[in-house]
C-alpha positions as CSV (number, residue, x, y, z in Angstrom):
1,X,-50.3,-216.1,-88.7
2,X,-53.3,-214.6,-86.6
3,X,-56.8,-214.2,-87.7
4,X,-58.7,-211.6,-88.1
5,X,-61.7,-210.5,-89.5
6,X,-62.7,-207.2,-89.3
7,X,-66.3,-205.5,-89.4
8,X,-68.5,-202.6,-89.1
9,X,-67.7,-200.9,-92.7
10,X,-70.4,-199.5,-94.4
11,X,-71.8,-196.7,-96.6
12,X,-71.3,-193.4,-94.1
13,X,-72.1,-189.6,-95.1
14,X,-69.4,-187.0,-94.7
15,X,-68.6,-185.7,-91.0
16,X,-70.7,-188.9,-89.7
17,X,-69.0,-191.6,-87.7
18,X,-68.4,-195.5,-87.7
19,X,-66.1,-197.7,-85.8
20,X,-64.7,-200.8,-87.0
21,X,-63.3,-203.9,-84.8
22,X,-61.2,-206.3,-85.5
23,X,-61.6,-210.1,-83.8
24,X,-58.6,-211.4,-83.6
25,X,-58.4,-215.5,-82.7
26,X,-55.1,-215.6,-80.8
27,X,-54.5,-217.0,-77.3
28,X,-51.7,-214.5,-77.2
29,X,-53.1,-211.6,-78.9
30,X,-51.8,-209.5,-75.7
31,X,-47.8,-209.6,-77.1
32,X,-49.4,-208.2,-80.9
33,X,-49.0,-204.9,-82.3
34,X,-52.1,-204.4,-84.0
35,X,-52.5,-201.9,-86.6
36,X,-55.3,-200.5,-89.7
37,X,-54.1,-199.8,-92.7
38,X,-56.5,-198.4,-96.0
39,X,-57.1,-198.4,-99.2
40,X,-58.9,-196.7,-101.6
41,X,-60.1,-196.7,-104.9
42,X,-56.4,-197.0,-107.7
43,X,-54.4,-196.6,-104.7
44,X,-52.3,-197.9,-103.1
45,X,-52.5,-199.3,-99.2
46,X,-51.3,-196.6,-97.3
47,X,-50.9,-196.7,-92.9
48,X,-53.9,-195.6,-90.3
49,X,-53.2,-196.6,-87.0
50,X,-51.7,-198.6,-84.9
51,X,-51.2,-199.1,-81.2
52,X,-48.9,-201.3,-79.0
53,X,-49.8,-204.6,-77.2
54,X,-50.4,-202.5,-73.8
55,X,-52.4,-199.7,-75.4
56,X,-50.0,-197.0,-73.9
57,X,-49.4,-196.4,-77.2
58,X,-50.6,-195.1,-80.5
59,X,-49.6,-193.4,-84.1
60,X,-51.4,-191.9,-86.3
61,X,-51.0,-191.4,-90.0
62,X,-51.4,-186.9,-90.3
63,X,-54.6,-187.2,-92.5
64,X,-56.5,-188.9,-89.4
65,X,-54.9,-187.4,-86.9
66,X,-57.3,-185.6,-84.4
67,X,-61.0,-187.6,-86.3
68,X,-60.1,-191.3,-86.1
69,X,-58.7,-193.8,-82.7
70,X,-57.7,-196.7,-82.2
71,X,-58.2,-198.6,-79.5
72,X,-57.7,-202.4,-78.5
73,X,-59.8,-204.7,-75.2
74,X,-57.1,-207.5,-74.8
75,X,-60.0,-209.2,-73.2
76,X,-62.1,-209.3,-75.8
77,X,-58.9,-210.0,-78.2
78,X,-60.4,-207.0,-80.1
79,X,-58.8,-203.9,-81.5
80,X,-60.9,-201.5,-83.1
81,X,-60.7,-198.0,-85.2
82,X,-63.3,-195.0,-84.1
83,X,-63.5,-192.5,-87.0
84,X,-65.0,-189.2,-86.1
85,X,-65.8,-186.2,-89.1
86,X,-65.3,-188.6,-92.1
87,X,-64.2,-187.2,-95.1
88,X,-64.9,-188.7,-98.8
89,X,-61.1,-189.0,-99.4
90,X,-61.6,-191.2,-96.3
91,X,-63.3,-194.0,-98.6
92,X,-61.7,-197.1,-99.1
93,X,-60.8,-200.7,-97.7
94,X,-60.6,-200.5,-94.1
95,X,-57.4,-203.5,-93.1
96,X,-56.2,-204.8,-89.8
97,X,-53.1,-206.8,-89.4
98,X,-50.7,-208.0,-86.2
99,X,-46.8,-208.1,-85.7
100,X,-45.4,-209.3,-83.1
101,X,-44.8,-206.3,-80.1
102,X,-42.6,-203.7,-82.5
103,X,-44.1,-200.6,-83.3
104,X,-44.1,-199.9,-87.1
105,X,-45.9,-198.7,-89.2
106,X,-44.2,-200.2,-93.0
107,X,-47.2,-203.1,-93.8
108,X,-44.5,-205.2,-95.2
109,X,-43.7,-205.7,-92.0
110,X,-47.1,-207.3,-90.6
111,X,-47.1,-210.5,-90.3
112,X,-51.2,-211.3,-90.5
113,X,-53.8,-209.3,-92.2
114,X,-57.9,-209.9,-91.9
115,X,-59.7,-209.6,-95.4
116,X,-60.9,-206.2,-95.2
117,X,-63.7,-204.5,-94.9
118,X,-65.5,-201.4,-96.9
119,X,-65.7,-197.8,-96.2
120,X,-67.7,-195.6,-98.8
121,X,-67.9,-192.5,-97.8
122,X,-70.8,-190.2,-99.2
123,X,-71.1,-186.3,-99.9
Protein backbone atom coordinates (compact mmCIF):
# COMPACT_ATOMS: atom_id res chain seq x y z
CA UNK A 1 0.00 0.00 0.00
CA UNK A 2 0.94 3.61 -0.57
CA UNK A 3 1.04 6.05 2.30
CA UNK A 4 -0.92 9.17 1.38
CA UNK A 5 -1.30 12.44 3.26
CA UNK A 6 -3.75 15.12 2.14
CA UNK A 7 -3.34 18.78 3.03
CA UNK A 8 -4.76 22.14 2.04
CA UNK A 9 -8.31 21.83 3.34
CA UNK A 10 -10.02 24.50 5.34
CA UNK A 11 -12.98 26.85 5.55
CA UNK A 12 -13.67 28.81 2.37
CA UNK A 13 -16.51 31.04 1.24
CA UNK A 14 -18.78 30.41 -1.70
CA UNK A 15 -17.04 31.38 -4.90
CA UNK A 16 -13.61 30.96 -3.38
CA UNK A 17 -10.72 28.70 -4.33
CA UNK A 18 -8.62 26.11 -2.60
CA UNK A 19 -5.82 23.76 -3.62
CA UNK A 20 -5.54 20.33 -2.07
CA UNK A 21 -2.32 18.34 -2.10
CA UNK A 22 -1.66 14.68 -1.48
CA UNK A 23 1.87 13.61 -0.77
CA UNK A 24 2.58 9.99 -1.61
CA UNK A 25 5.35 7.98 0.04
CA UNK A 26 6.15 5.68 -2.85
CA UNK A 27 9.21 5.37 -5.04
CA UNK A 28 7.15 4.07 -8.00
CA UNK A 29 4.47 6.73 -7.71
CA UNK A 30 4.75 7.42 -11.42
CA UNK A 31 3.05 4.09 -12.21
CA UNK A 32 -0.06 4.90 -10.19
CA UNK A 33 -3.37 6.45 -11.14
CA UNK A 34 -4.47 9.04 -8.58
CA UNK A 35 -8.05 9.98 -7.81
CA UNK A 36 -9.84 12.37 -5.51
CA UNK A 37 -13.09 11.36 -3.84
CA UNK A 38 -15.25 13.24 -1.38
CA UNK A 39 -17.81 12.48 1.25
CA UNK A 40 -20.37 15.08 2.24
CA UNK A 41 -22.03 14.95 5.68
CA UNK A 42 -24.61 12.17 5.75
CA UNK A 43 -23.80 10.95 2.25
CA UNK A 44 -21.72 8.26 0.64
CA UNK A 45 -18.30 8.81 -0.87
CA UNK A 46 -18.32 10.01 -4.47
CA UNK A 47 -15.78 10.28 -7.24
CA UNK A 48 -14.42 13.76 -8.00
CA UNK A 49 -11.52 13.44 -10.45
CA UNK A 50 -8.65 11.22 -11.51
CA UNK A 51 -5.39 11.53 -13.38
CA UNK A 52 -3.34 8.82 -15.02
CA UNK A 53 0.28 8.04 -14.25
CA UNK A 54 1.75 10.52 -16.72
CA UNK A 55 -0.78 13.29 -16.28
CA UNK A 56 -1.87 13.00 -19.91
CA UNK A 57 -5.38 11.81 -19.12
CA UNK A 58 -7.92 13.19 -16.67
CA UNK A 59 -11.54 12.41 -15.83
CA UNK A 60 -13.93 14.58 -13.85
CA UNK A 61 -17.30 14.14 -12.25
CA UNK A 62 -19.95 16.20 -13.99
CA UNK A 63 -20.58 18.23 -10.83
CA UNK A 64 -17.03 19.63 -10.76
CA UNK A 65 -16.10 19.75 -14.44
CA UNK A 66 -14.90 23.20 -15.41
CA UNK A 67 -14.36 24.23 -11.78
CA UNK A 68 -11.82 21.69 -10.49
CA UNK A 69 -8.49 20.75 -12.02
CA UNK A 70 -6.49 17.67 -11.09
CA UNK A 71 -2.76 17.61 -11.74
CA UNK A 72 0.36 15.88 -10.49
CA UNK A 73 4.04 16.59 -10.01
CA UNK A 74 5.76 13.22 -10.22
CA UNK A 75 9.11 14.72 -9.26
CA UNK A 76 7.55 15.62 -5.90
CA UNK A 77 5.28 12.53 -5.65
CA UNK A 78 2.40 14.95 -5.22
CA UNK A 79 -0.97 15.19 -6.94
CA UNK A 80 -3.12 18.29 -6.59
CA UNK A 81 -6.76 19.25 -6.79
CA UNK A 82 -7.31 22.90 -7.63
CA UNK A 83 -10.86 23.88 -6.73
CA UNK A 84 -12.40 27.12 -7.93
CA UNK A 85 -15.85 28.70 -7.81
CA UNK A 86 -16.64 26.61 -4.76
CA UNK A 87 -20.26 25.99 -3.84
CA UNK A 88 -21.83 24.99 -0.54
CA UNK A 89 -22.57 21.59 -2.07
CA UNK A 90 -18.80 21.04 -2.39
CA UNK A 91 -18.61 20.82 1.40
CA UNK A 92 -17.10 17.43 2.17
CA UNK A 93 -14.12 15.51 3.40
CA UNK A 94 -11.80 15.07 0.42
CA UNK A 95 -9.72 11.94 0.03
CA UNK A 96 -6.97 11.06 -2.37
CA UNK A 97 -6.51 7.47 -3.45
CA UNK A 98 -4.19 5.50 -5.69
CA UNK A 99 -4.25 2.31 -7.69
CA UNK A 100 -1.74 0.72 -10.02
CA UNK A 101 -1.98 1.92 -13.61
CA UNK A 102 -5.66 1.46 -14.63
CA UNK A 103 -7.97 4.44 -15.07
CA UNK A 104 -11.17 3.73 -13.16
CA UNK A 105 -13.55 5.87 -11.12
CA UNK A 106 -14.93 3.12 -8.91
CA UNK A 107 -13.70 3.70 -5.36
CA UNK A 108 -13.62 -0.05 -4.71
CA UNK A 109 -10.80 -0.34 -7.25
CA UNK A 110 -8.48 1.93 -5.27
CA UNK A 111 -6.06 0.23 -2.94
CA UNK A 112 -4.58 3.08 -0.90
CA UNK A 113 -6.31 6.01 0.75
CA UNK A 114 -5.36 9.08 2.69
CA UNK A 115 -7.03 10.14 5.92
CA UNK A 116 -8.95 12.96 4.24
CA UNK A 117 -9.00 16.72 4.58
CA UNK A 118 -12.10 18.75 5.40
CA UNK A 119 -13.38 21.43 3.07
CA UNK A 120 -16.34 23.37 4.51
CA UNK A 121 -17.77 25.95 2.10
CA UNK A 122 -19.80 28.69 3.76
CA UNK A 123 -22.44 30.83 2.06
